[in-house]
C-alpha positions as CSV (number, residue, x, y, z in Angstrom):
1,M,-1.2,6.5,-28.7
2,N,1.7,3.9,-29.7
3,P,0.7,0.7,-31.2
4,V,0.6,-2.4,-29.0
5,S,4.3,-3.5,-28.2
6,T,6.0,-6.8,-28.0
7,H,4.3,-9.5,-26.0
8,Y,6.1,-9.8,-22.5
9,D,6.2,-12.7,-19.9
10,L,5.4,-9.9,-17.2
11,A,4.1,-6.4,-16.7
12,I,5.1,-4.7,-13.4
13,I,2.9,-1.7,-12.5
14,G,4.6,0.6,-9.8
15,G,8.2,2.1,-8.9
16,G,8.2,1.8,-5.2
17,P,10.1,-0.9,-3.3
18,A,7.7,-3.6,-4.4
19,G,7.8,-2.8,-8.0
20,V,11.7,-2.5,-8.1
21,S,12.2,-5.6,-6.1
22,A,10.2,-7.3,-8.5
23,G,12.0,-5.8,-11.4
24,V,15.3,-6.7,-10.0
25,Y,14.1,-10.5,-9.6
26,A,12.5,-10.5,-13.1
27,S,15.8,-9.6,-14.6
28,R,17.6,-12.1,-12.7
29,K,15.2,-14.7,-13.8
30,R,15.0,-13.6,-17.4
31,L,11.4,-12.9,-17.7
32,K,11.0,-10.5,-20.5
33,T,9.4,-7.7,-18.5
34,V,7.8,-4.3,-19.1
35,F,8.1,-2.1,-16.1
36,I,5.7,0.7,-16.0
37,A,6.1,3.5,-13.2
38,R,5.1,7.1,-13.2
39,D,8.0,7.7,-11.0
40,F,10.3,5.8,-8.4
41,G,10.4,5.4,-4.8
42,G,6.8,5.2,-3.6
43,Q,5.2,7.1,-0.7
44,S,8.7,7.2,1.0
45,T,10.0,10.0,-1.2
46,V,8.6,12.6,0.9
47,S,10.5,11.3,4.1
48,E,13.7,13.1,5.3
49,G,14.9,10.2,7.1
50,I,14.0,6.5,6.8
51,E,15.9,4.6,9.6
52,N,14.0,1.1,9.1
53,W,15.2,0.2,5.4
54,I,17.2,-2.9,6.2
55,G,20.7,-2.4,5.1
56,T,20.9,1.3,5.5
57,V,21.2,3.2,8.8
58,K,19.3,6.2,7.6
59,I,18.6,7.3,4.1
60,S,16.2,10.1,2.8
61,G,13.2,9.2,0.7
62,T,14.8,11.0,-2.3
63,D,17.9,9.2,-2.0
64,L,16.0,5.8,-1.6
65,A,14.2,6.4,-4.8
66,K,17.4,7.2,-6.6
67,A,18.8,3.9,-5.2
68,L,15.9,2.1,-6.3
69,E,15.9,3.4,-9.7
70,A,19.8,2.8,-10.0
71,H,19.4,-0.9,-8.9
72,L,16.8,-1.6,-11.5
73,R,18.7,0.0,-14.3
74,A,22.0,-1.6,-13.3
75,Y,20.2,-5.3,-13.9
76,A,17.6,-4.4,-16.6
77,G,19.7,-5.1,-19.7
78,D,17.6,-6.3,-22.5
79,I,15.3,-8.1,-20.2
80,V,13.4,-5.5,-18.3
81,D,11.9,-2.6,-20.6
82,I,11.7,0.5,-18.2
83,K,8.9,2.8,-18.8
84,A,9.3,5.5,-16.6
85,G,6.8,8.4,-16.5
86,E,3.8,6.5,-17.6
87,S,0.7,6.1,-16.0
88,V,-1.5,2.9,-16.4
89,A,-5.1,3.8,-17.3
90,S,-6.3,0.0,-17.7
91,V,-5.6,-3.6,-17.2
92,T,-7.9,-6.0,-19.2
93,K,-7.8,-9.5,-20.5
94,A,-6.2,-9.5,-24.0
95,P,-8.3,-11.1,-26.6
96,E,-5.2,-13.6,-27.7
97,G,-4.6,-14.6,-24.0
98,G,-2.7,-13.0,-21.4
99,F,-3.5,-9.2,-20.6
100,L,-3.4,-5.6,-22.1
101,V,-1.9,-2.9,-20.1
102,T,-3.0,0.5,-21.5
103,T,-0.9,3.6,-20.3
104,D,-1.3,7.1,-21.2
105,A,1.5,6.7,-23.8
106,G,1.1,3.2,-25.1
107,S,-0.2,-0.3,-24.7
108,Y,1.5,-3.6,-23.7
109,T,0.6,-7.2,-23.7
110,A,2.0,-9.6,-21.0
111,K,1.2,-13.3,-20.0
112,T,1.2,-12.0,-16.4
113,V,0.8,-8.9,-14.4
114,L,2.1,-7.8,-11.0
115,V,0.3,-5.0,-9.3
116,A,2.7,-2.8,-7.1
117,A,1.0,0.6,-7.6
118,G,0.9,1.6,-3.8
119,S,-1.6,3.9,-2.2
120,A,-2.0,7.5,-1.2
121,R,-2.4,8.4,2.4
122,R,-5.8,10.4,3.1
123,K,-4.6,13.8,4.3
124,L,-5.9,16.3,6.9
125,T,-7.9,19.1,5.1
126,V,-7.8,21.9,7.6
127,P,-6.0,25.2,7.6
128,G,-2.2,24.8,8.0
129,A,-2.1,21.3,7.1
130,D,-0.7,21.8,3.5
131,R,1.9,24.1,4.6
132,L,3.2,22.0,7.4
133,E,3.0,18.7,5.4
134,H,6.3,16.7,6.3
135,K,7.3,19.5,8.7
136,G,5.6,17.7,11.7
137,I,2.7,16.1,10.0
138,T,3.7,12.7,9.1
139,Y,2.2,9.3,8.3
140,C,4.6,6.5,9.2
141,A,5.4,5.9,13.0
142,S,7.9,3.2,12.0
143,C,9.8,5.5,9.7
144,D,9.5,9.0,11.6
145,G,8.6,7.9,15.2
146,P,12.2,8.1,16.7
147,L,12.5,11.6,15.3
148,F,9.9,12.7,17.9
149,A,11.7,11.2,20.8
150,D,10.8,13.2,24.2
151,M,8.2,15.2,22.4
152,D,4.2,15.8,22.8
153,V,2.9,14.3,19.8
154,A,-1.0,13.7,18.5
155,V,-2.3,10.8,16.4
156,I,-5.5,11.5,14.3
157,G,-7.6,8.6,13.7
158,G,-9.5,5.9,15.9
159,G,-9.1,2.6,14.1
160,N,-6.5,-0.1,14.6
161,A,-3.9,1.8,12.5
162,G,-4.3,5.0,14.6
163,F,-3.9,2.8,18.2
164,E,-1.0,0.7,16.5
165,T,0.8,4.1,15.7
166,A,0.0,5.4,19.1
167,A,1.5,2.4,20.6
168,Q,4.8,2.6,18.6
169,L,5.0,6.4,19.5
170,L,4.7,5.7,23.3
171,A,8.2,4.1,23.2
172,Y,9.7,7.6,22.2
173,A,7.4,10.4,22.9
174,K,6.7,12.6,26.1
175,S,3.1,12.2,25.5
176,V,0.6,10.8,23.0
177,T,-2.8,12.3,22.3
178,L,-5.1,10.3,20.0
179,I,-8.0,12.4,18.4
180,H,-11.0,10.8,16.7
181,K,-14.0,12.4,15.3
182,S,-16.7,9.9,15.9
183,P,-18.4,9.0,19.2
184,E,-16.6,5.4,19.4
185,F,-13.2,4.1,18.6
186,K,-13.1,1.8,15.5
187,A,-10.2,-0.3,16.9
188,D,-10.4,-3.5,18.5
189,P,-11.6,-3.1,22.3
190,V,-8.6,-5.2,23.6
191,T,-6.3,-3.0,21.7
192,V,-7.9,0.3,22.8
193,K,-7.8,-1.0,26.6
194,K,-4.1,-1.8,26.1
195,V,-3.0,1.2,24.6
196,L,-5.1,3.6,26.9
197,S,-3.5,1.9,29.9
198,N,-0.3,3.7,29.3
199,P,0.1,6.6,31.6
200,K,1.6,8.8,28.7
201,M,-1.4,8.2,26.6
202,K,-4.9,9.9,26.3
203,A,-7.5,9.9,23.7
204,W,-10.5,12.2,22.8
205,L,-13.6,11.1,21.0
206,N,-16.3,13.4,19.2
207,T,-13.4,15.8,18.5
208,D,-12.6,17.6,15.2
209,I,-9.4,19.3,14.1
210,L,-10.0,22.8,13.1
211,E,-6.5,24.0,12.3
212,I,-2.8,23.1,12.4
213,K,-0.5,25.6,14.1
214,G,3.2,26.4,13.4
215,D,5.7,28.6,11.4
216,K,8.3,26.3,10.0
217,F,7.4,23.3,11.8
218,V,4.2,22.1,13.9
219,T,3.7,23.7,17.3
220,G,0.3,22.6,18.1
221,L,-3.2,22.0,16.8
222,V,-6.6,23.6,17.3
223,Y,-9.6,21.5,18.1
224,Q,-13.2,21.4,19.3
225,N,-15.2,18.8,21.0
226,K,-18.6,18.3,20.0
227,E,-19.8,18.1,23.7
228,S,-17.6,20.3,25.7
229,G,-17.1,22.9,22.9
230,G,-13.9,24.9,21.9
231,P,-12.0,25.9,20.0
232,K,-9.0,24.9,22.1
233,E,-5.4,24.3,21.3
234,L,-3.1,21.5,22.0
235,P,0.7,22.0,21.9
236,V,2.4,19.3,20.0
237,Q,5.5,19.0,17.8
238,G,4.2,16.0,15.9
239,I,0.9,15.0,14.3
240,F,0.6,11.4,13.0
241,V,-2.5,10.9,10.5
242,E,-4.0,7.6,10.3
243,I,-7.3,8.4,8.5
244,G,-6.9,5.7,5.9
245,S,-5.5,5.4,2.3
246,S,-6.5,5.2,-1.3
247,P,-5.0,2.2,-3.0
248,A,-4.0,2.9,-6.7
249,T,-6.3,0.2,-8.2
250,D,-8.9,2.1,-10.0
251,F,-7.2,1.0,-13.4
252,L,-8.2,-2.7,-12.5
253,G,-11.9,-2.1,-13.2
254,D,-13.5,-5.4,-12.4
255,L,-10.6,-7.7,-13.2
256,V,-9.7,-8.7,-9.9
257,Q,-11.6,-8.7,-6.4
258,L,-11.2,-5.7,-4.0
259,T,-11.9,-5.2,-0.5
260,P,-14.4,-2.2,0.2
261,Y,-11.4,-0.1,0.5
262,K,-10.2,-1.1,-3.0
263,Q,-7.3,-3.1,-2.0
264,V,-6.4,-6.2,-4.1
265,I,-7.4,-9.3,-2.2
266,V,-4.3,-11.7,-2.5
267,D,-3.3,-15.1,-1.5
268,P,-0.7,-14.5,1.3
269,R,1.5,-17.5,0.4
270,T,2.0,-16.4,-3.4
271,Q,0.4,-13.0,-3.5
272,R,-1.9,-14.2,-6.4
273,A,-5.0,-12.0,-6.7
274,Y,-8.5,-13.4,-7.0
275,L,-10.2,-12.8,-10.5
276,I,-13.8,-12.0,-10.8
277,P,-15.3,-15.1,-12.6
278,P,-17.9,-15.1,-15.2
279,P,-21.3,-15.7,-13.8
280,E,-21.6,-19.5,-14.8
281,I,-18.1,-20.3,-13.2
282,A,-18.8,-18.4,-10.1
283,S,-21.9,-20.5,-9.8
284,N,-20.1,-23.7,-10.2
285,A,-17.2,-22.6,-7.7
286,R,-19.8,-21.9,-5.0
287,R,-21.0,-25.4,-5.6
288,G,-17.5,-27.0,-5.5
289,E,-17.3,-27.6,-9.1
290,S,-15.2,-26.2,-11.8
291,D,-15.5,-26.3,-15.6
292,T,-12.2,-24.7,-16.4
293,R,-8.5,-25.5,-15.7
294,D,-8.1,-21.8,-14.7
295,V,-10.1,-22.1,-11.7
296,V,-7.4,-23.4,-8.9
297,R,-9.2,-24.4,-5.7
298,S,-7.1,-24.6,-2.5
299,T,-7.7,-25.5,1.2
300,A,-4.2,-24.2,2.4
301,S,-5.5,-21.3,4.3
302,V,-8.9,-20.3,5.9
303,A,-8.8,-17.0,4.0
304,Q,-8.2,-18.6,0.7
305,G,-11.2,-20.9,1.4
306,L,-13.4,-17.9,2.2
307,H,-12.4,-16.2,-1.0
308,N,-13.3,-19.4,-3.1
309,E,-16.6,-19.8,-1.3
310,A,-17.5,-16.2,-2.1
311,G,-17.2,-17.1,-5.8
312,G,-13.5,-15.9,-6.3
313,V,-11.1,-18.0,-8.4
314,I,-7.3,-17.9,-7.8
315,S,-5.9,-15.8,-10.6
316,G,-4.0,-17.4,-13.5
317,G,-2.1,-14.3,-14.3
318,V,-2.5,-11.6,-11.8
319,W,-0.4,-10.8,-8.6
320,A,-0.3,-7.9,-6.2
321,A,2.2,-6.8,-3.7
322,G,2.8,-3.7,-1.3
323,D,0.3,-1.1,0.0
324,C,-2.2,-1.7,-2.9
325,T,-3.1,-5.1,-1.2
326,D,-5.2,-6.5,1.7
327,G,-1.9,-7.5,3.7
328,L,-2.1,-7.0,7.3
329,Y,1.0,-4.7,7.5
330,H,2.3,-2.2,5.1
331,Q,5.9,-1.2,5.3
332,N,8.8,-0.9,2.7
333,N,10.6,-4.1,3.9
334,I,7.2,-6.0,3.7
335,A,6.3,-4.7,0.4
336,A,9.7,-5.7,-1.2
337,G,9.5,-9.1,0.4
338,D,5.9,-9.8,-0.9
339,A,7.2,-8.8,-4.4
340,V,9.8,-11.1,-4.3
341,K,7.5,-13.9,-3.2
342,A,5.2,-13.1,-6.1
343,L,8.1,-13.2,-8.6
344,E,9.0,-16.8,-7.4
345,D,5.6,-17.9,-8.0
346,I,5.3,-15.9,-11.3
347,Y,8.4,-17.5,-12.5
348,L,7.1,-20.9,-11.8
349,H,3.8,-20.1,-13.5
350,V,5.4,-18.7,-16.5
351,T,8.1,-21.4,-17.2
352,A,6.0,-24.4,-16.0
353,K,2.7,-23.4,-17.7
């Protein structure tokens, strides 16, 4: 492994819209930055046509990835040190202050860290799913919904994400069938009632997907209801999978607070993460006391107050943006905006500290 390199103001982890937006802003603000990304583009690289990336009528995921990389390299100069093709193994506090970012190719120290590593969608694991991935099987109604106008589609998943996807698809599709494996929906009852009131909508509980049918593109799915039996086939041209995602946050260890789904918990105003404090500081924080300047308490939001009451302290050096966070909505444009918000706060932190 290479020795630890020059100390940076900022380490950005991730090459999607969030990471690249942050990299461009870091360069413009002259923050000495190491930009670490296994590849560019994020989850959207697999999409054949993205129609909601603001400023472009339509762009393929591959072309978006190329455009993001070109934009960053055009501004990088001697400010942003791009480490493409590297995967982050860990982020820890550095003995001399700041943070140590270790990759599969080297180690870098930085005063601050922005985690923009994204997440990976959980996929169907039934016969035909791998072969028809992105050939009718998709994961983003905002991106791909219009492609299925006047077609019969299915949504897999009974949580809020599944019902929100169904609601979006009802604006385009001929019919929408939501399929959930459990006996009860996980979505909010009000959302379930509203979505199911649409005459183009139907939903099945206690139903397992057995196979995805199709040659070059999806033509249907085979299912079995745990009560009425099966197997039976549902003709559909599109399948939207909403069975959760796995944020790329394992490399953070116990550095910051995560949700049960491993999303980084952030302050929505600034995108600052919540560090896991030492036991003595956590105890003081719960009592409303503080022995360190690094413990910053705020009453600006209910969510932030709850985090602090639980023993969390706002980070003095870690931010996060995009799909790896506990943000309410996850889309390319939102990820980019959250990253810019983070960079504004990082700049103030670095220059005013």
